[in-house]
N, C-alpha and C positions, 0 to 999 in steps of 0.2 A: 344208459347206452345197451348191455343186455334186454334191459325188461324192452325195449322199442324196437330191437330187434327180434324177440321172441313174438312180440304183436301185430308181425311183417309191416314197421313204420320207419323203411329204412330211410327216409330222409331223416327223419327227426333222429336217428341210431347215429346216422353219419356228421350229421348237425352235432352231436352229441361230442363224437369222435374228434372232431376238430376242434373243440372246444377244450376237449380235456388235454391236448396234444399241445394249444395254444399256450393253457397254463405251466403246461409241464416246463415247454421249450424258454418262457417267463423265468419260470421259476429258476431253470438250468442256470441261464444267464445269473438271475440274483443271486444265485449262492455263490458264482465265479466273484461278485464286487462284494459282497458283506466282510466284514473283518470278522475276526473268532468273535463265539461270546454274541453278533450280532443278529443270530438265524432266526429269534423268536421276535414274530411280527403279529398286530393285528393291521389288515390292509382295512378302511373304510372307505367308500362312497353311497351318493346316494340317487334318485331319480323324483321329483318333484310333479304330481298333478297338479287340479284344481283347490284344493286346500287341503292336502292330503301326501304328506314324502316317507319314501319306503327305503330306509338308510339299510345296508347291507353290510355284513364287516366278515372279513375273509381270515380263517386262523392260521396262521403260517409256525411251524414249531419245527426247528432242525430243518430249517428253510425247506420245509415238505409242507404243502398244501392238508391238513387234515378234521377240516370243516368249514361251513357257514352258517352266518342266523341273520335274518331278517328281521326288521323290526317295521312297524306302520303306524304315522304320527300320525296325531291328527288337527287343525286347525293352525295351517303352516304358510295358508299364504300369505298371509303381511311380514314374515319371518325371511329376514336375509338367509342365507346362504352360511356366512361363521356365526349365528346364531342359533341356526338350526344344528349344525357341527356341536358346538360350545355344549345347547340344553342336553343332547344323547350322549357325547362323551360324561359329563356328570350324572346324567343316570344310570347310563350301562356301567360304568366301573366303578358304583358306590356300591351295587351288590356283585361286582363281578370276582370269583376266588382269585385269576390270575389274570396280570400285567402286564403285559410284556415289555423289554426294554424298550420298544421303537413302536410308536402308531402313525403308519403313511396314512396319512389324508386328503380328499380331495378337496377342500378347504382350507386353508388357516381359522381355526378356529375363534371366534371374538371370546378377547382374556385368556390367549393363547397361555402367556408366563403364570396367569395364576393358577387355569388350572393344570399346567405341565407340575410347576412344586408344588399339587394337591397330588398327583398321579404318583410323583418322586416319595414323598412324606406315607401314601399310602401301600406305595413297595417297598418304601427302605431301600430304595437302590434310586439309580439312572431311570431316568425315560423321556426319549426325546419323541417331537409329536414334529412331524414330517410331510409339506406340504409340494410334493414333488413336481417341475416345470418340465423336464424330459426326460430320458434315459428308461430303461428298464423299469423305477421304479413309477412310474407315470402309466406303461402300459398297464402295470398291473392293476394301477389306478382305474384304468378304460374298462377291464376284460371287469370288475367288479362294479360298476356304476351301472355297462350294461347287464348284466345279474340284478342290479337291481328296475332297471327298466322292464325285462321280462316279466318280475317277479309282481309291479305293481300293474301291469295289463293283464297278467292272471288274478288279482286282484281286481280288475275294474269287471272284469267279464262275469269273474263270481257274485261283483256283486248286484250285476243286472240279472243273475238265475238268485239270488236271495233277495231281490226288491220281491217275487211271486210270493215269498214266506213273509215282507214287510208286510201286503197289505192284503194279505190272509189275517194276520194280527191286529192290523186297525180294523178289519170290520169285525173280529172276533170281539175288540175293546167294545163296537160301537151295538153292537146285542147284548154284552153281558150289562152295558153300562145305561142301554138303552139310549144311545144319544141318537141326533137326526141321522147321522155322514159319522162315514168314520175319523175321528181326530185327524185332521193333519197337522195341526201344530197345537205341541206340547210339551208344558212349563212344568217344574218340576223343581220342589223348594228343600234345603236339607238346614239345618244346623251345625255346626262344629263348634266343638269347645273341649276344656281343659278344665274339668271341674270349677266351671263357669268365668274363666279366663278365656280372653283375647277371642272371641265368642264372634262368629262368623258365619253370615247366611248365603246357603248359596243358590242361582236359581239357572238352569240347564233348559236347551230351548230344543226341541227334536221337530223336523218338518219333514212331514213324508214317513215319519222313524227311521229317517236319517238326522245324527248331530248335526247345527249347527255353532258353533263353536263365535261365531262371529256375533254374536246374539248371548253370550253366556254374561251372567253379574255375578259381582262379588258385592257383599255388603258385610262393612263392621258395624256390629252388633256396638249401640249409641246410648241407649236409654236403658238397658235390662244392665243389673247386677247381680252375677252368681249364676248357679246352670237353671236356666226358668226356659227350658224350651219352646212352651207355651205361649211365652211372653215374644221371644224374640223372631216365632215364626210370623208375627202379628206386628210385628217393626216390620220386618221385612215384605211385608205384603198391604202395608201401608203404602211404605218409598213406591214399589213395586206399582200400584194400583189408583194412590190419589187422586194424581192428576187426570189421569182416564176419567175418572169418575165425577172431577170439577168442570170437566169441559165436554162429556158423553151428553147429548140433551138427552134421548132417553134409553132407556138397556131393561129388557122385559126378555121373560123367561118362563117357562112351564116347565117344573122340576117333577114331576112325575113318579115318587118315591114308591107307593103303593106297589106300584110295578116291576118295584126292585132295580130302578137306572134313574138314571137323572137324560132329559130328554131335550127338547130342540131349544136352542139359544140365539136371538136375536141379537144382532146390535147397530146401533145407525153410525153415519161415520160421526166422529170426531172432531170440534173444532180447529180451526188453525191456531191458535195460541197453546201454547203448554205449558205447564209451571218446570221451571229450573228442580229436579229432584236433589233430595241432600242424601243422597248416596254414595260409598268410594265405592272405586269400581279401580283394579290395576293390572298389570301383566297382558295389557293390549285390549281389553274389554271396552263397551263401550262407554263414553261418559257420562255424565248425566245429563247437560247439553243433547248430544245427540240421540235422548231417549225421545223422539218427537210425535207428533201429532200422529202419525201414519205406519205408528212402530206396532207392529200386529199383535193382535190382543191373541191370548190362548183360545181354541175347542176345549180343552180341557187342562188341568190344573192337576197336580198328583203332588200331597202333603209327605215326605216320608215321616213317618209315624201312625199311632192307632187312633182312636175315639176323642181321644184328650187333644193331640195336637191338633184334628180336622173341628171338634167342635171351636177350639180358641181361632182356627183360620175363616170357619163360616163366620166367627163373630164380625169381623171386618172386613168381609165381602158383603156382608147384610148391610152393615154401617157406613159402606161407602156404595150400598145400592146398586154393585155390580153383581148378575147374576151369570158365570161358567160354571158349567158342571166340575166338579170340585171332587177327587178323593183323598183317600189315606190309604197309606199300603205301610204296613206292620211286618214287620221284617223277621217276626221269630217263626209264623204259621205263613209266610205272602198271605195277610188273608186284606180283602181291598175294602175299605167302610165307606160307605156312601152317608151324607148329609141327613138326620131324621128316621136310621134305618135302625134297628136295633140289633143286627144280622148280617155278619162281614157276607160279602162274596166272595166263594172259593172257585179258581179256574182251574182246572185239571193241571196237574204235574206239565204236564205233556203241552198246555196250550202255550201255540207262539205269542196270542196276549199276553198271558202269565208273563213268559221272558221276555219281551219288547219292555211293561214295566217294571222288572228289574233292571232289565239293562239299565234303562232310564234312571233312576232310583242310586243303582250302582253310578252314574257316571256324575249325577249332583255331588255324591257324597266325597267321591275321587276328588272332585273341582273344588270342594265346601274344604278338605279336609289338607289340601296342597298349601293353599289360602290361607287356612289356619295354622300348618304348622311356619308360615314365613314370618307371619306375627311375629308368633312364640320366638322364634330364631331372631329376629329385628329387636325384639324385647331384651335378650338375653345380650343379644352385639348390643348395644346401646351400654344395661350395666354393666357388662362387662371392659369398654372403653371411658365409663365414666370413673372406673377406679385406679386407673393407670394413669401417675403422675405426668404430669406435661404435654398431657392428649385434650387441648381443647376442644370447644364447640368445632374450629375450622378443620383440627386436624382429625375428628371426631368423624365429620362429616365426609373426608376424601374417604377416609378408609371405609365407612359405611359405603358408601356408593363404589368404589371400586372388588371389595371383596366381598360385601354382603353378608358374610358367615366369620361368625368366633373359630369355624372350620379349617375356609380359605383363609382365614387372614395367617394363625398357626402354620398353616402350611406352605407359609411364602418365607422366601429367605429375606432377611436384614436390609440384602441390596435390594430386592423389591420393594420392603415395605418404604425403604429409604427413598425411593426415586421418588413417591410422588410427591404432587405440589403441596408445599410446607411441611412435610415432615424432615427431620435433619438422620442422621445415622445413631444418635445420640440416643433419639425418639424412637428409635425403629427396634435397637436391641431393649429398651424396658418393652414396648409391645412384644416380642419374641421370649423376655424374661416372666413379667407377669402370665402371659399365655403358658407357657412352660410349666409354669408352677403350679396353675390347675388343671392341665391334662393326667 
């Protein structure tokens, strides 16, 4: 407020003053109705845009507002409010150093009882999740939600400004890789595993420099054993492009390696028939049947890795007779490798093009490692349940579906476990006892 006044922006200063006074008035009432020991609260609300959500958290300690934070969640278009809230609570409080005794939330999260039990376990004390419908707490929620709307609008304006940098980055990539035009659609592939187990391939899509989460894909590696990035990349690319190759009548390209880049690629329209792919998707990513003939081909493929990974990828693309500009991005020195050239392309550290390919590569890694951890967690969960006496296939399925992880199941109370279909109190007590021994 003071800064706005000093800059002679008196209207903005007045709005800030009114907002601060409104917070103080609501907070004063909140202090009156709070019971002793319940003055620590986090108040959480959100505002959603086209495919992103701004989650805003206000932190109240001893009845006083001590700070706020906001978080932008991407790819939320198809998520319900309860799913968004549940996902945020789990991610935020997983690493939060302080969990207050009360969370005042705009909407009740999905699996509220499970999340509440988990929070109680982490806090080692009572935690209540409240979604108010009236009164002072609702007014607090409305205020936090208004803040979220304002931040989302600021982010939209910032993106409009950033779009100029994005266009510059695409033009830099066009020049550095000798492309016919700035690459409007970029696909990046990454492999994640732990010592060769639960290997996962990830594909992320950026269009006009912006992530397009609705077209991200995850691939559970099926034909490769052990830690073999080369073969895993090859499996993923075959599964992504083999139907395209089968039903595309002609594919031609002129790749000018001597010029230090990748040149024009022309594609004809694919036929309407499209083979069903045999790859696994999860968490709302498109299924095999949804990968139809009109699913766009990329203008540029980025392989996470150096010469070896790129060479393995090129073997598959040549085998399928698909010529799409393809590069490898080696993380160690951020070098860009192109087929047939012994020397990498090194973009300046200040390059917008380099920043973009790094961001795309990091997003592919994030997307892949998240799925890899889920598979690893599911495998651990199944093995734990297999060893508990009295937990047969139906009970195991019910527990896995409801809780999703050993941690969430361990945080649940005996009553929560016993409430599931097919469970009894005796079985629930065995589950708690067994998990307790392993912690």
